[in-house]
C-alpha positions in Angstrom: 12.2 1.9 8.7 15.1 3.7 10.4 18.7 3.0 9.5 19.3 1.3 12.9 16.5 -1.2 12.4 17.4 -4.5 10.9 15.3 -7.1 9.2 14.5 -10.3 11.0 15.6 -13.5 9.3 12.2 -14.4 7.9 11.5 -10.8 6.8 14.8 -11.1 4.8 13.7 -14.4 3.3 10.3 -13.0 2.2 11.9 -9.8 0.7 14.5 -11.8 -1.1 11.9 -14.2 -2.5 9.8 -11.2 -3.6 12.9 -9.6 -5.2 13.6 -12.9 -7.1 10.0 -12.7 -8.6 11.0 -9.4 -10.2 7.5 -8.3 -11.3 6.1 -8.9 -7.8 4.0 -11.8 -6.7 1.2 -13.0 -4.6 1.6 -14.9 -1.3 1.4 -18.3 -2.9 4.1 -17.5 -5.4 6.3 -16.0 -2.7 5.8 -19.2 -0.6 6.7 -21.4 -3.6 9.9 -19.3 -4.3 11.0 -19.7 -0.7 10.4 -23.5 -0.8 12.1 -23.9 -4.2 15.2 -21.8 -3.4 15.7 -22.6 0.2 14.0 -25.9 0.8 12.3 -24.2 3.8 8.6 -25.2 3.9 7.0 -22.4 5.8 3.3 -21.9 6.3 1.5 -19.7 3.8 -0.1 -17.7 6.7 3.4 -16.9 8.0 4.2 -15.5 4.6 1.1 -13.3 4.6 1.6 -12.1 8.2 5.2 -11.1 7.3 4.1 -9.4 4.1 1.5 -7.4 6.1 4.2 -6.3 8.6 6.6 -5.4 5.8 3.9 -3.3 4.1 3.3 -1.5 7.4 7.0 -0.7 7.5 6.8 0.7 3.9 9.1 -2.0 2.5 6.6 -3.6 0.2 3.3 -2.4 -1.4 0.3 -4.3 -2.7 -2.3 -3.9 -5.3 -5.4 -6.0 -6.0 -5.2 -7.5 -9.5 -8.1 -9.2 -11.2 -7.1 -11.6 -14.0 -8.2 -10.8 -17.6 -10.2 -14.0 -17.6 -12.3 -12.7 -14.7 -11.0 -15.1 -12.2 -10.4 -14.4 -8.5 -8.5 -11.2 -7.7 -5.1 -11.6 -6.1 -3.1 -9.2 -3.9 0.2 -8.6 -5.7 3.1 -7.5 -3.7 6.0 -5.3 -5.0 9.3 -4.4 -3.3 9.5 -0.7 -2.6 12.8 1.3 -2.8 13.0 1.2 1.0 12.7 -2.6 0.8 15.7 -2.7 -1.5 17.6 -0.4 0.8 16.8 -2.6 3.8 18.0 -5.7 2.0 21.2 -3.9 1.1 21.8 -2.8 4.7 21.2 -6.4 5.9 23.6 -7.8 3.3 26.3 -5.2 4.2 25.9 -6.0 7.9 26.3 -9.7 7.3 29.3 -9.2 5.0 31.0 -7.1 7.7 30.3 -9.7 10.3 31.4 -12.7 8.1 34.6 -10.9 7.1 35.9 -11.0 10.6 34.4 -14.2 11.7 36.6 -17.2 12.6 34.1 -19.9 11.9 35.3 -23.5 11.9 33.6 -26.8 11.9 34.1 -29.3 14.7 36.3 -31.4 12.4 38.6 -28.4 12.0 39.0 -27.8 15.8 
């Protein structure tokens, strides 16, 4: 991902949810984290499509993990250093934009 490319809103949400999971997580856990922290009930397929796109961009990686009890294998996603950098760039961009914004509610105008 080049330095002039910015994350889309949902890409940011998915990366932040993954970062909150610390040790990485599978799509269902990422979905649950998004719902719990934002109240935003997105479709699980939307999470997986976004994860696949982020993986193609080199922002996340995935490994197939089989549970010790022999259960069904899960694809576990991890945030890559470039994913951390992309989140940092996005945060810095929004901080710069907010610092000069004159945002008022209707009641204030």
